[in-house]
C-alpha positions in Angstrom: 0.0 0.0 0.0 1.3 3.5 -0.9 2.3 6.0 1.8 0.2 9.2 2.0 1.5 11.9 -0.4 1.5 15.4 1.0 0.4 18.3 -1.2 2.9 21.0 -2.0 2.3 24.5 -0.6 2.0 25.8 -4.2 -0.8 23.3 -4.9 -2.6 24.3 -1.7 -2.3 28.0 -2.5 -3.5 27.3 -6.1 -6.6 25.6 -4.7 -7.5 28.4 -2.4 -6.8 31.0 -5.1 -8.8 29.3 -7.8 -11.7 28.8 -5.3 -11.6 32.5 -4.4 -11.4 33.6 -8.1 -14.3 31.3 -9.1 -16.6 32.5 -6.3 -15.6 36.1 -6.7 -16.1 36.3 -10.5 -19.4 34.4 -10.2 -20.6 36.9 -7.5 -19.5 39.9 -9.6 -21.2 38.4 -12.6 -24.4 37.9 -10.8 -24.2 41.4 -9.3 -23.5 43.0 -12.8 -26.6 41.4 -14.3 -29.4 43.7 -15.2 -32.0 42.0 -13.0 -33.9 43.1 -9.9 -32.2 43.1 -6.5 -34.4 40.2 -5.3 -33.3 38.0 -8.3 -29.6 38.9 -7.6 -30.1 37.9 -3.9 -31.8 34.7 -4.9 -29.0 33.8 -7.3 -26.3 34.6 -4.7 -28.2 32.5 -2.2 -28.2 29.6 -4.7 -24.4 30.1 -5.3 -23.8 29.9 -1.5 -26.0 26.7 -1.3 -24.0 25.2 -4.1 -20.7 25.9 -2.4 -22.0 24.4 0.8 -23.2 21.3 -1.0 -19.8 21.0 -2.8 -18.0 21.0 0.6 -20.4 18.4 2.0 -19.9 16.2 -1.0 -16.1 16.5 -0.9 -16.1 15.7 2.9 -18.4 12.7 2.4 -16.2 11.3 -0.4 -13.1 11.7 1.6 -14.7 10.0 4.6 -15.8 7.1 2.5 -12.3 6.7 1.0 -10.7 6.8 4.4 -13.2 4.2 5.7 -12.5 2.0 2.7 -8.7 2.2 3.3 -9.2 1.4 7.0 -11.3 -1.7 6.2 -8.8 -2.8 3.6 -5.9 -2.6 6.2 -8.0 -4.4 8.7 -8.8 -7.2 6.2 -5.1 -7.4 5.3 -4.1 -7.7 9.0 -6.7 -10.5 9.5 -5.4 -12.4 6.5 -1.8 -12.1 7.7 -2.8 -13.4 11.1 -4.6 -16.3 9.6 -1.7 -17.2 7.4 0.7 -17.1 10.3 -1.6 -19.4 12.3 -1.7 -22.0 9.5 1.8 -21.6 8.2 2.8 -25.0 6.7 6.6 -24.2 7.1 6.3 -24.2 10.9 5.0 -27.8 10.8 8.0 -29.0 8.7 10.8 -27.9 11.1 
């Protein structure tokens, strides 16, 4: 199994910056539209809901992946223990 790879600081900064740019330009675009203030507020509320949903989805997928890795390690440890208990080489010596 591979060791966990850490992200570089440049990648982390890129992620934060791209998130900020995307949300900022979308907000500016909504605000610049020639629609009523109520419609702008509704669209910004939808943007915020979409952002919250994206964070929830990302967290859920991460948690599922970590749980899968944990169960995989647990199964591997059980298999190794079982193989050690029934090791045919021990009986020969």
